[in-house]
DOMI-596122 format. One record per atom (N, C-alpha, C): residue in one letter; atom name; x, z, y. Coordinates in nm, 4 decimals, padded with zeros to 6 digits. Example, Ala and Ser with C-alpha at 12.3 -4.5 7.8 and 13.67 -1.06 7.14 Angstrom:
# residues 2
A/N/01.3190/00.7800/-00.5690
A/CA/01.2300/00.7800/-00.4500
A/C/01.3200/00.7800/-00.3300
S/N/01.2850/00.7080/-00.2250
S/CA/01.3670/00.7140/-00.1060
S/C/01.2900/00.7870/00.0030
***
This chain:
# residues 184
X/N/01.9600/-00.0727/08.0909
X/CA/01.8394/-00.1398/08.0475
X/C/01.7220/-00.0889/08.1315
X/N/01.6433/-00.1801/08.1798
X/CA/01.5270/-00.1439/08.2596
X/C/01.4167/-00.0867/08.1717
X/N/01.3606/00.0230/08.2174
X/CA/01.2477/00.0803/08.1446
X/C/01.1175/00.0633/08.2235
X/N/01.1204/-00.0188/08.3266
X/CA/01.0021/-00.0415/08.4107
X/C/00.8960/-00.1244/08.3390
X/N/00.9369/-00.2010/08.2391
X/CA/00.8439/-00.2839/08.1628
X/C/00.8267/-00.2200/08.0252
X/N/00.7073/-00.1724/07.9932
X/CA/00.6865/-00.1161/07.8599
X/C/00.7091/-00.2228/07.7529
X/N/00.7640/-00.1826/07.6402
X/CA/00.7895/-00.2755/07.5301
X/C/00.6661/-00.2819/07.4413
X/N/00.6203/-00.4035/07.4170
X/CA/00.5053/-00.4257/07.3294
X/C/00.5529/-00.4551/07.1881
X/N/00.4805/-00.4088/07.0931
X/CA/00.5028/-00.4488/06.9539
X/C/00.4020/-00.5594/06.9226
X/N/00.4190/-00.6240/06.8089
X/CA/00.3304/-00.7350/06.7724
X/C/00.1836/-00.6938/06.7768
X/N/00.1525/-00.5750/06.7290
X/CA/00.0140/-00.5281/06.7238
X/C/-00.0462/-00.5105/06.8631
X/N/00.0403/-00.4963/06.9655
X/CA/-00.0063/-00.4762/07.1024
X/C/-00.0257/-00.6072/07.1783
X/N/00.0211/-00.7176/07.1206
X/CA/00.0170/-00.8466/07.1891
X/C/-00.1172/-00.9158/07.1682
X/N/-00.1483/-01.0027/07.2611
X/CA/-00.2683/-01.0836/07.2463
X/C/-00.2581/-01.1616/07.1164
X/N/-00.3681/-01.1802/07.0469
X/CA/-00.3703/-01.2358/06.9110
X/C/-00.3032/-01.3731/06.9022
X/N/-00.3301/-01.4635/06.9980
X/CA/-00.2715/-01.5975/06.9885
X/C/-00.1199/-01.5945/07.0069
X/N/-00.0715/-01.5051/07.0908
X/CA/00.0732/-01.4903/07.1086
X/C/00.1362/-01.4306/06.9834
X/N/00.0754/-01.3282/06.9303
X/CA/00.1273/-01.2656/06.8072
X/C/00.1303/-01.3678/06.6933
X/N/00.0251/-01.4490/06.6816
X/CA/00.0217/-01.5525/06.5771
X/C/00.1353/-01.6529/06.5958
X/N/00.1597/-01.6922/06.7199
X/CA/00.2651/-01.7893/06.7487
X/C/00.4034/-01.7320/06.7166
X/N/00.4233/-01.6060/06.7494
X/CA/00.5549/-01.5435/06.7298
X/C/00.5814/-01.5000/06.5863
X/N/00.4787/-01.4807/06.5070
X/CA/00.4949/-01.4279/06.3713
X/C/00.5968/-01.5046/06.2876
X/N/00.5922/-01.6384/06.2805
X/CA/00.6937/-01.7081/06.1986
X/C/00.8373/-01.6797/06.2447
X/N/00.8594/-01.6706/06.3756
X/CA/00.9938/-01.6403/06.4272
X/C/01.0362/-01.4994/06.3883
X/N/00.9455/-01.4063/06.4049
X/CA/00.9761/-01.2671/06.3729
X/C/01.0056/-01.2529/06.2237
X/N/00.9290/-01.3207/06.1410
X/CA/00.9535/-01.3135/05.9962
X/C/01.0874/-01.3774/05.9601
X/N/01.1221/-01.4888/06.0268
X/CA/01.2485/-01.5561/05.9979
X/C/01.3670/-01.4723/06.0436
X/N/01.3570/-01.4168/06.1639
X/CA/01.4677/-01.3389/06.2201
X/C/01.4708/-01.1946/06.1691
X/N/01.3565/-01.1459/06.1254
X/CA/01.3381/-01.0085/06.0791
X/C/01.3433/-00.9062/06.1917
X/N/01.3153/-00.9502/06.3139
X/CA/01.3008/-00.8580/06.4258
X/C/01.2219/-00.9265/06.5368
X/N/01.1589/-00.8455/06.6196
X/CA/01.0909/-00.8934/06.7397
X/C/01.1860/-00.8697/06.8552
X/N/01.2339/-00.9771/06.9154
X/CA/01.3294/-00.9648/07.0248
X/C/01.2713/-00.8891/07.1430
X/N/01.3583/-00.8144/07.2080
X/CA/01.3139/-00.7320/07.3200
X/C/01.2609/-00.8164/07.4355
X/N/01.3136/-00.9371/07.4534
X/CA/01.2586/-01.0233/07.5578
X/C/01.1114/-01.0507/07.5307
X/N/01.0768/-01.0789/07.4048
X/CA/00.9366/-01.1016/07.3703
X/C/00.8542/-00.9756/07.3923
X/N/00.9124/-00.8603/07.3630
X/CA/00.8414/-00.7345/07.3832
X/C/00.8086/-00.7133/07.5307
X/N/00.8953/-00.7618/07.6185
X/CA/00.8710/-00.7495/07.7629
X/C/00.7809/-00.8632/07.8133
X/N/00.8172/-00.9852/07.7790
X/CA/00.7434/-01.1016/07.8297
X/C/00.6034/-01.1109/07.7712
X/N/00.5765/-01.0382/07.6650
X/CA/00.4432/-01.0356/07.6074
X/C/00.3377/-00.9864/07.7051
X/N/00.3789/-00.9206/07.8125
X/CA/00.2844/-00.8776/07.9163
X/C/00.2288/-00.9972/07.9940
X/N/00.2950/-01.1109/07.9859
X/CA/00.2482/-01.2351/08.0487
X/C/00.2289/-01.3385/07.9375
X/N/00.1272/-01.3206/07.8534
X/CA/00.1149/-01.4019/07.7322
X/C/00.1022/-01.5519/07.7572
X/N/00.0282/-01.5920/07.8583
X/CA/00.0160/-01.7357/07.8851
X/C/00.1497/-01.7958/07.9252
X/N/00.2241/-01.7240/08.0069
X/CA/00.3560/-01.7708/08.0514
X/C/00.4510/-01.7785/07.9326
X/N/00.4543/-01.6746/07.8517
X/CA/00.5436/-01.6731/07.7362
X/C/00.5086/-01.7853/07.6382
X/N/00.3800/-01.8058/07.6130
X/CA/00.3406/-01.9147/07.5224
X/C/00.3864/-02.0508/07.5753
X/N/00.3682/-02.0748/07.7038
X/CA/00.4119/-02.2028/07.7611
X/C/00.5645/-02.2163/07.7564
X/N/00.6334/-02.1065/07.7808
X/CA/00.7793/-02.1057/07.7730
X/C/00.8243/-02.1428/07.6321
X/N/00.7567/-02.0890/07.5321
X/CA/00.7927/-02.1184/07.3938
X/C/00.7550/-02.2616/07.3548
X/N/00.6435/-02.3117/07.4054
X/CA/00.6084/-02.4523/07.3803
X/C/00.7115/-02.5450/07.4454
X/N/00.7562/-02.5076/07.5648
X/CA/00.8606/-02.5822/07.6352
X/C/00.9890/-02.5831/07.5510
X/N/01.0258/-02.4677/07.4993
X/CA/01.1439/-02.4555/07.4135
X/C/01.1309/-02.5452/07.2910
X/N/01.0149/-02.5428/07.2272
X/CA/00.9915/-02.6260/07.1089
X/C/01.0011/-02.7746/07.1430
X/N/00.9461/-02.8137/07.2571
X/CA/00.9514/-02.9550/07.2987
X/C/01.0954/-02.9984/07.3238
X/N/01.1744/-02.9109/07.3821
X/CA/01.3152/-02.9440/07.4063
X/C/01.3906/-02.9626/07.2751
X/N/01.3613/-02.8799/07.1765
X/CA/01.4264/-02.8938/07.0462
X/C/01.3916/-03.0268/06.9807
X/N/01.2706/-03.0752/07.0048
X/CA/01.2297/-03.2047/06.9493
X/C/01.2924/-03.3209/07.0262
X/N/01.3209/-03.2997/07.1538
X/CA/01.3688/-03.4073/07.2413
X/C/01.5180/-03.4333/07.2306
X/N/01.5925/-03.3373/07.1768
X/CA/01.7384/-03.3477/07.1755
X/C/01.7936/-03.3254/07.0355
X/N/01.9081/-03.3881/07.0058
X/CA/01.9768/-03.3551/06.8806
X/C/02.0196/-03.2073/06.8831
X/N/02.0264/-03.1472/06.7656
X/CA/02.0615/-03.0047/06.7564
X/C/02.1925/-02.9714/06.8277
X/N/02.2919/-03.0578/06.8150
X/CA/02.4215/-03.0253/06.8774
X/C/02.4108/-03.0188/07.0299
X/N/02.3327/-03.1071/07.0906
X/CA/02.3162/-03.0999/07.2360
X/C/02.2337/-02.9780/07.2762
X/N/02.1323/-02.9473/07.1975
X/CA/02.0521/-02.8283/07.2260
X/C/02.1396/-02.7038/07.2211
X/N/02.2173/-02.6898/07.1146
X/CA/02.3009/-02.5704/07.1004
X/C/02.4136/-02.5684/07.2029
X/N/02.4713/-02.6838/07.2331
X/CA/02.5746/-02.6900/07.3359
X/C/02.5179/-02.6436/07.4697
X/N/02.4001/-02.6912/07.5049
X/CA/02.3378/-02.6497/07.6307
X/C/02.3052/-02.5021/07.6326
X/N/02.2460/-02.4530/07.5240
X/CA/02.2098/-02.3111/07.5167
X/C/02.3335/-02.2225/07.5266
X/N/02.4365/-02.2549/07.4509
X/CA/02.5589/-02.1745/07.4524
X/C/02.6307/-02.1832/07.5862
X/N/02.6314/-02.3010/07.6461
X/CA/02.6986/-02.3188/07.7749
X/C/02.6332/-02.2329/07.8812
X/N/02.5015/-02.2423/07.8925
X/CA/02.4323/-02.1628/07.9940
X/C/02.4454/-02.0141/07.9634
X/N/02.4287/-01.9764/07.8382
X/CA/02.4392/-01.8346/07.8025
X/C/02.5781/-01.7800/07.8355
X/N/02.6820/-01.8559/07.8045
X/CA/02.8181/-01.8106/07.8352
X/C/02.8402/-01.8032/07.9861
X/N/02.8009/-01.9076/08.0568
X/CA/02.8202/-01.9111/08.2024
X/C/02.7435/-01.7986/08.2718
X/N/02.6208/-01.7757/08.2275
X/CA/02.5337/-01.6753/08.2906
X/C/02.5566/-01.5343/08.2349
X/N/02.6537/-01.5199/08.1454
X/CA/02.6857/-01.3910/08.0836
X/C/02.5633/-01.3306/08.0128
X/N/02.4907/-01.4180/07.9460
X/CA/02.3719/-01.3782/07.8706
X/C/02.4115/-01.3616/07.7237
X/N/02.4675/-01.2473/07.6912
X/CA/02.5117/-01.2203/07.5538
X/C/02.3944/-01.2229/07.4567
X/N/02.2782/-01.1813/07.5009
X/CA/02.1574/-01.1794/07.4187
X/C/02.1335/-01.3179/07.3568
X/N/02.1317/-01.4193/07.4404
X/CA/02.1051/-01.5547/07.3919
X/C/02.2294/-01.6172/07.3271
X/N/02.3474/-01.5889/07.3827
X/CA/02.4695/-01.6472/07.3255
X/C/02.4871/-01.6051/07.1799
X/N/02.4710/-01.4780/07.1511
X/CA/02.4882/-01.4299/07.0144
X/C/02.3872/-01.4959/06.9200
X/N/02.2631/-01.5072/06.9653
X/CA/02.1609/-01.5691/06.8799
X/C/02.1924/-01.7166/06.8542
X/N/02.2388/-01.7873/06.9572
X/CA/02.2686/-01.9303/06.9400
X/C/02.3999/-01.9542/06.8665
X/N/02.4918/-01.8614/06.8729
X/CA/02.6091/-01.8712/06.7860
X/C/02.5629/-01.8696/06.6403
X/N/02.4762/-01.7750/06.6082
X/CA/02.4265/-01.7620/06.4708
X/C/02.3440/-01.8835/06.4290
X/N/02.2614/-01.9334/06.5186
X/CA/02.1832/-02.0520/06.4872
X/C/02.2751/-02.1718/06.4654
X/N/02.3791/-02.1838/06.5458
X/CA/02.4741/-02.2941/06.5288
X/C/02.5417/-02.2893/06.3929
X/N/02.5801/-02.1693/06.3499
X/CA/02.6384/-02.1537/06.2161
X/C/02.5369/-02.1960/06.1101
X/N/02.4137/-02.1510/06.1258
X/CA/02.3081/-02.1849/06.0303
X/C/02.2851/-02.3363/06.0235
X/N/02.3020/-02.4029/06.1370
X/CA/02.2862/-02.5488/06.1424
X/C/02.4084/-02.6225/06.0873
X/N/02.5137/-02.5471/06.0536
X/CA/02.6321/-02.6067/05.9941
X/C/02.7416/-02.6443/06.0916
X/N/02.7334/-02.5984/06.2143
X/CA/02.8370/-02.6311/06.3124
X/C/02.9583/-02.5417/06.2904
X/N/03.0782/-02.5987/06.3001
X/CA/03.1998/-02.5194/06.2770
X/C/03.2185/-02.4095/06.3820
X/N/03.2742/-02.2988/06.3385
X/CA/03.3028/-02.1884/06.4301
X/C/03.3954/-02.2330/06.5436
X/N/03.4887/-02.3225/06.5121
X/CA/03.5801/-02.3717/06.6161
X/C/03.5032/-02.4460/06.7253
X/N/03.4018/-02.5237/06.6847
X/CA/03.3172/-02.5948/06.7816
X/C/03.2441/-02.4939/06.8697
X/N/03.1862/-02.3921/06.8090
X/CA/03.1129/-02.2893/06.8830
X/C/03.2067/-02.2186/06.9811
X/N/03.3247/-02.1823/06.9361
X/CA/03.4220/-02.1147/07.0225
X/C/03.4612/-02.2032/07.1400
X/N/03.4808/-02.3327/07.1146
X/CA/03.5178/-02.4221/07.2240
X/C/03.4046/-02.4381/07.3248
X/N/03.2824/-02.4446/07.2785
X/CA/03.1685/-02.4508/07.3713
X/C/03.1672/-02.3246/07.4569
X/N/03.1849/-02.2085/07.3948
X/CA/03.1814/-02.0814/07.4672
X/C/03.2943/-02.0678/07.5692
X/N/03.4048/-02.1396/07.5514
X/CA/03.5180/-02.1307/07.6459
X/C/03.4875/-02.1983/07.7791
X/N/03.3861/-02.2842/07.7815
X/CA/03.3437/-02.3516/07.9051
X/C/03.4552/-02.4357/07.9666
X/N/03.5305/-02.5046/07.8820
X/CA/03.6403/-02.5899/07.9281
X/C/03.6339/-02.7221/07.8518
X/N/03.5364/-02.8069/07.8852
X/CA/03.5190/-02.9291/07.8067
X/C/03.6402/-03.0219/07.8094
X/N/03.7157/-03.0232/07.9156
X/CA/03.8325/-03.1113/07.9236
X/C/03.9373/-03.0750/07.8190
X/N/03.9450/-02.9466/07.7827
X/CA/04.0445/-02.9009/07.6857
X/C/03.9901/-02.8942/07.5435
X/N/03.8621/-02.9188/07.5260
X/CA/03.7989/-02.9057/07.3945
X/C/03.8351/-03.0234/07.3048
X/N/03.8850/-02.9925/07.1875
X/CA/03.9232/-03.0973/07.0923
X/C/03.8170/-03.1213/06.9862
X/N/03.7233/-03.0268/06.9708
X/CA/03.6200/-03.0392/06.8684
X/C/03.4873/-03.0905/06.9229
X/N/03.4788/-03.1173/07.0516
X/CA/03.3573/-03.1710/07.1117
X/C/03.3678/-03.3225/07.1218
X/N/03.2571/-03.3904/07.0960
X/CA/03.2517/-03.5360/07.1114
X/C/03.2531/-03.5707/07.2600
X/N/03.2710/-03.6985/07.2908
X/CA/03.2681/-03.7418/07.4304
X/C/03.1334/-03.7100/07.4952
X/N/03.0251/-03.7286/07.4213
X/CA/02.8917/-03.6964/07.4732
X/C/02.8824/-03.5467/07.5014
X/N/02.9300/-03.4646/07.4103
X/CA/02.9240/-03.3194/07.4274
X/C/03.0097/-03.2732/07.5449
X/N/03.1277/-03.3321/07.5598
X/CA/03.2124/-03.2977/07.6746
X/C/03.1433/-03.3336/07.8054
X/N/03.0831/-03.4517/07.8089
X/CA/03.0131/-03.4953/07.9309
X/C/02.8922/-03.4059/07.9580
X/N/02.8207/-03.3682/07.8538
X/CA/02.7044/-03.2808/07.8705
X/C/02.7472/-03.1456/07.9257
X/N/02.8528/-03.0881/07.8696
X/CA/02.8974/-02.9576/07.9177
X/C/02.9532/-02.9665/08.0592
X/N/03.0264/-03.0726/08.0895
X/CA/03.0785/-03.0896/08.2256
X/C/02.9631/-03.0969/08.3255
X/N/02.8580/-03.1722/08.2894
X/CA/02.7404/-03.1782/08.3773
X/C/02.6762/-03.0401/08.3915
X/N/02.6517/-02.9731/08.2793
X/CA/02.5843/-02.8430/08.2835
X/C/02.6613/-02.7449/08.3717
X/N/02.7913/-02.7388/08.3545
X/CA/02.8720/-02.6457/08.4332
X/C/02.8689/-02.6798/08.5823
X/N/02.8782/-02.8075/08.6138
X/CA/02.8740/-02.8476/08.7543
X/C/02.7359/-02.8188/08.8139
X/N/02.6308/-02.8443/08.7381
X/CA/02.4952/-02.8157/08.7856
X/C/02.4776/-02.6660/08.8101
X/N/02.5292/-02.5841/08.7192
X/CA/02.5186/-02.4388/08.7358
X/C/02.5984/-02.3915/08.8577
X/N/02.7198/-02.4396/08.8704
X/CA/02.8073/-02.3943/08.9805
X/C/02.7555/-02.4358/09.1173
X/N/02.6922/-02.5539/09.1236
X/CA/02.6507/-02.6080/09.2541
X/C/02.5001/-02.6061/09.2734
X/N/02.4282/-02.5427/09.1796
X/CA/02.2825/-02.5404/09.1830
X/C/02.2255/-02.6824/09.1784
X/N/02.3002/-02.7723/09.1153
X/CA/02.2579/-02.9111/09.1010
X/C/02.2832/-02.9978/09.2229
X/N/02.3340/-02.9397/09.3288
X/CA/02.3496/-03.0135/09.4540
X/C/02.4677/-03.1099/09.4538
X/N/02.5654/-03.0858/09.3704
X/CA/02.6842/-03.1717/09.3676
X/C/02.7167/-03.2142/09.2253
X/N/02.6149/-03.2347/09.1444
X/CA/02.6358/-03.2664/09.0029
X/C/02.6013/-03.4103/08.9674
X/N/02.5827/-03.4960/09.0670
X/CA/02.5385/-03.6321/09.0393
X/C/02.6401/-03.7138/08.9604
X/N/02.7670/-03.7032/08.9926
X/CA/02.8687/-03.7804/08.9200
X/C/02.8751/-03.7370/08.7739
X/N/02.8710/-03.6064/08.7516
X/CA/02.8750/-03.5554/08.6148
X/C/02.7472/-03.5930/08.5385
X/N/02.6335/-03.5885/08.6079
X/CA/02.5087/-03.6293/08.5432
X/C/02.5144/-03.7771/08.5062
X/N/02.5594/-03.8611/08.5988
X/CA/02.5670/-04.0050/08.5716
X/C/02.6589/-04.0341/08.4532
X/N/02.7710/-03.9633/08.4453
X/CA/02.8639/-03.9834/08.3330
X/C/02.7956/-03.9463/08.2013
X/N/02.7242/-03.8349/08.1993
X/CA/02.6522/-03.7928/08.0795
X/C/02.5382/-03.8905/08.0487
X/N/02.4601/-03.9241/08.1495
X/CA/02.3426/-04.0101/08.1296
X/C/02.3805/-04.1496/08.0815
X/N/02.5022/-04.1918/08.1090
X/CA/02.5461/-04.3239/08.0620
X/C/02.5714/-04.3251/07.9115
X/N/02.5779/-04.2074/07.8494
X/CA/02.6102/-04.1962/07.7071
X/C/02.4896/-04.1647/07.6185
X/N/02.3755/-04.1330/07.6793
X/CA/02.2556/-04.0963/07.6041
X/C/02.1362/-04.1738/07.6587
X/N/02.0224/-04.1599/07.5942
X/CA/01.9017/-04.2259/07.6435
X/C/01.8515/-04.1549/07.7690
X/N/01.7719/-04.2234/07.8502
X/CA/01.7127/-04.1547/07.9661
X/C/01.6310/-04.0314/07.9253
X/N/01.5594/-04.0406/07.8138
X/CA/01.4806/-03.9257/07.7671
X/C/01.5710/-03.8076/07.7343
X/N/01.6829/-03.8329/07.6670
X/CA/01.7751/-03.7244/07.6326
X/C/01.8409/-03.6671/07.7578
X/N/01.8760/-03.7535/07.8525
X/CA/01.9383/-03.7058/07.9760
X/C/01.8453/-03.6106/08.0499
X/N/01.7187/-03.6492/08.0630
X/CA/01.6244/-03.5640/08.1347
X/C/01.5909/-03.4382/08.0552
X/N/01.5798/-03.4500/07.9244
X/CA/01.5539/-03.3312/07.8428
X/C/01.6689/-03.2315/07.8569
X/N/01.7926/-03.2803/07.8625
X/CA/01.9072/-03.1905/07.8768
X/C/01.9034/-03.1198/08.0125
X/N/01.8670/-03.1906/08.1176
X/CA/01.8526/-03.1274/08.2494
X/C/01.7512/-03.0128/08.2411
X/N/01.6385/-03.0401/08.1782
X/CA/01.5339/-02.9387/08.1655
X/C/01.5792/-02.8226/08.0756
X/N/01.6594/-02.8529/07.9737
X/CA/01.7118/-02.7499/07.8848
X/C/01.7989/-02.6511/07.9625
X/N/01.8794/-02.7023/08.0529
X/CA/01.9649/-02.6148/08.1341
X/C/01.8771/-02.5167/08.2114
X/N/01.7713/-02.5679/08.2719
X/CA/01.6795/-02.4815/08.3464
X/C/01.6120/-02.3781/08.2585
X/N/01.5761/-02.4164/08.1378
X/CA/01.5112/-02.3239/08.0451
X/C/01.6023/-02.2059/08.0146
X/N/01.7299/-02.2341/07.9878
X/CA/01.8218/-02.1266/07.9526
X/C/01.8652/-02.0444/08.0736
X/N/01.8621/-02.1020/08.1927
X/CA/01.8852/-02.0228/08.3140
X/C/01.7710/-01.9226/08.3304
X/N/01.6482/-01.9671/08.3082
X/CA/01.5327/-01.8773/08.3166
X/C/01.5481/-01.7602/08.2209
X/N/01.5858/-01.7895/08.0981
X/CA/01.6054/-01.6836/07.9986
X/C/01.7133/-01.5862/08.0460
X/N/01.8239/-01.6392/08.0954
X/CA/01.9350/-01.5534/08.1386
X/C/01.8944/-01.4630/08.2547
X/N/01.8191/-01.5156/08.3477
X/CA/01.7761/-01.4335/08.4611
X/C/01.6874/-01.3190/08.4120
X/N/01.5967/-01.3487/08.3202
X/CA/01.5093/-01.2439/08.2671
X/C/01.5908/-01.1377/08.1930
X/N/01.6771/-01.1818/08.1031
X/CA/01.7573/-01.0875/08.0233
X/C/01.8509/-01.0063/08.1118
X/N/01.9169/-01.0722/08.2055
X/CA/02.0119/-01.0013/08.2909
X/C/01.9407/-00.9059/08.3869
X/N/01.8242/-00.9451/08.4365
X/CA/01.7477/-00.8572/08.5251
X/C/01.7062/-00.7300/08.4520
X/N/01.6587/-00.7468/08.3290
X/CA/01.6131/-00.6324/08.2500
X/C/01.7278/-00.5606/08.1783
X/N/01.8480/-00.6196/08.1845
X/CA/01.9666/-00.5644/08.1175
X/C/01.9412/-00.5409/07.9689
X/N/01.8869/-00.6446/07.9053
X/CA/01.8567/-00.6352/07.7637
X/C/01.9836/-00.6503/07.6814
X/N/01.9949/-00.5693/07.5813
X/CA/02.1091/-00.5751/07.4907
X/C/02.0836/-00.6802/07.3831
X/N/02.1881/-00.7477/07.3364
X/CA/02.1705/-00.8478/07.2309
X/C/02.1118/-00.7845/07.1048
X/N/02.0165/-00.8534/07.0427
X/CA/01.9592/-00.7996/06.9185
X/C/02.0518/-00.8167/06.7989
X/N/02.1510/-00.9049/06.8120
X/CA/02.2479/-00.9291/06.7045
X/C/02.3873/-00.9370/06.7661
X/N/02.4880/-00.9146/06.6834
X/CA/02.6274/-00.9207/06.7286
X/C/02.6742/-01.0661/06.7369
X/N/02.7774/-01.0878/06.8140
X/CA/02.8428/-01.2176/06.8187
X/C/02.9076/-01.2464/06.6836
X/N/02.9117/-01.3722/06.6464
X/CA/02.9809/-01.4093/06.5226
X/C/03.1310/-01.3856/06.5345
X/N/03.1805/-01.3688/06.6563
X/CA/03.3231/-01.3522/06.6790
X/C/03.3635/-01.2053/06.6955
X/N/03.2696/-01.1122/06.6888
X/CA/03.3022/-00.9711/06.7111
X/C/03.4008/-00.9162/06.6105
X/N/03.3942/-00.9616/06.4869
X/CA/03.4883/-00.9138/06.3851
X/C/03.6310/-00.9595/06.4128
X/N/03.6453/-01.0644/06.4945
X/CA/03.7777/-01.1202/06.5226
X/C/03.8436/-01.0564/06.6427
X/N/03.7728/-00.9714/06.7145
X/CA/03.8279/-00.9139/06.8381
X/C/03.9012/-00.7861/06.8129
***
């Protein structure tokens, strides 16, 4: 874990950022270490969180969680994967669905819908090729959703890549355990 960035507590953050984060902290019962680090760039963090909120409004929950889990699993971002596993459970998604998303094998997934399989296939191809060779997979996905949802999903992938780079660079440990840890 990097100690080059001092960790801020809520009382140390700029007032508007602390106000924005308070409902999340109260709901989760902890201040995530990413927020403690990113709080040093309050305008950036606030915009990042507004972007996150807009993406949640633009997409159905299952596509949002599929995208978040896919990128987190691919990027080895346990911090975000564990949190989104828990959020998926809270949203009522079956553990089998979550496990299949985490396996990153949409062709073999039996619990994913055709839209979800196409979304994950696109996300994985975009990640592997940096988007340079993902047009066929994007077109297949985009043919199944609205143009707004297709573009929101593209942006969602980028949002979670950004999170993974920050977490992996700082070597942040997950604030919560995986829902599957008891099964290992």
